[in-house]
N, C-alpha and C positions, 0 to 999 in steps of 0.2 A: 600536499597533493593527494597522498594516500587517504587522509581523513576526508578530504573533499570528495574523493571518488566514492568512499564508503557511504557518505551522506547521500550522494546522488543515487547510489545503488539501492539504498534502503528506502528512499522515498516512494518508489512504485508500489511496494507492498502496502504501505500505509495509505496509498491512494486507491486501493481497490474499491470497487463500487459498493461493496458491502461494509466498508468502513466510513467514517465521517468524511464529509466532503466540504467544499468551500462554504456552502450555505450554513452548514452546522457550526463552523468555526464562529461565524457571526452570531448564530443562535445561542452558542455556549458563552457568549460574552467576550470572545476574543477578537471580534471584528473591529472595524474602525469606529463604528457608531454604538457599539454595545458595551454593556457591563455585565457582571455576573447576575445582576438583578433581572435581566431580561430572559434568562434561561429557564426552561421548564425542567425542574429537577428529575422528573421521570425520563425525559428525553436525554438528559445528560447521563443518567445512570444506564440507560439502554445503550447509548453510543459507547460509553466506556466499557461496558461488559462485552459488547460486540468486538471492540478493539482488542481487549484482553484475550478473548477467545480466539480471534483470528491470528494474533501474534503467537499464541501458544501453539496453535495448529501448525503454523509456519515453522516454528522452532522445534516442534516435537517435544514440548515440555508441558507441564501442567499450568493451568490458569493461575493458580496460586504462586507458582514460580515467576510468572510474568508480572503479577501484581507486586511481588516482593522486589523485583528489579525496578519497577516503576516507582515504588515507594522510596527506594534508595537513590532515585534521581538518575538511574542508568538509562541509556538509550537502548534501542533494540540490538545494535551492534555489540555493545558492552554486555548485554544480557546473553547474547549468542555466544560470545567469547567465554563468559563464565560457565557456560554449559558445554564447552568443548567444540563449538561450531566455529570453523575458520571463516575469515572474511570471504574467501572464495566459495565456500559451501553456502554461506548465507546469500551471497549474490546469486548463486545458481538456484537456490530455493525460491528466491523472490522472482527470478526470471520465469521459472516454471509456474509459479502461482499466477503471475501476470498473464502468461500464455493461456493457462486454463480459464482465467476470467474472460479474456478476449474471445476465446472459442465459445464459451457459454453465452456471452453477449451476442455474438454473431448468430448462434443457433436460435436464440430467442427471437431475433429479428426475422430469421428464416421461418420459424414456426408460426409467427404472427402474419406472415405474408408480406412483410415490409420490403424485404430483399429476397433475391433468389439464392439458392445454395451456391451457384457459380459466383455470384457477387460476393458472398461471404468468404468463399475460398480465395477469391482474388484479393480481397481486403486483408485477410490473414496473411497471405503471401507477401503483400506489400509491407505489412507491419513487421514481418519477420526479416525481410530484406533491409528495412530501415534500421532495425536494431543491430543487425550484423554489420552494416556499413557506416556505423556512427563514428568514423575516424579515430579508432583506437580507444574510444572511451566507452565502448560497449553499450550495454543496456542503460546505464546511468545517464549517459549523454543524451540518449533518446528521450528519457523521461524527465530531463532537467526542467523542462517548462511546466511540469505539473505543480500546482500550488494547492494550498488549503488543507494541509495535513492536520489532523487532530492528534492528540496523544502526546508523544514524547518530544516532538521538535517544536 
């Protein structure tokens, strides 16, 4: 159960908009209809570098340290543990990163006139309530439905 919770808690950070998404998994050849031959090497390199940078920023370690963990077959939770970051600290870091991302997305919609500030505030409040009321499973339960992770999983 603890491992399952950690996996679900880790997924949101990998699902950040600036990381690879569902379409890129197929583009990288990991989708149902693709193979490695369909992937653009420059796109793969760019996505992987972005993933490494974002995970390094999240963990507060260097990109090279993240790459070393990845090369050793370690997931982000194992890499965090290797660097003295507890499961609870990692979960909090991911929750904070997701909240920042959501705020930035809402602000972009407000700035472009797509929604009002009041609508953005209301949506952020709804999302915060949803994560807090996820029946004891916290943030991981709320994000369980997210799919298409690139990288370690």
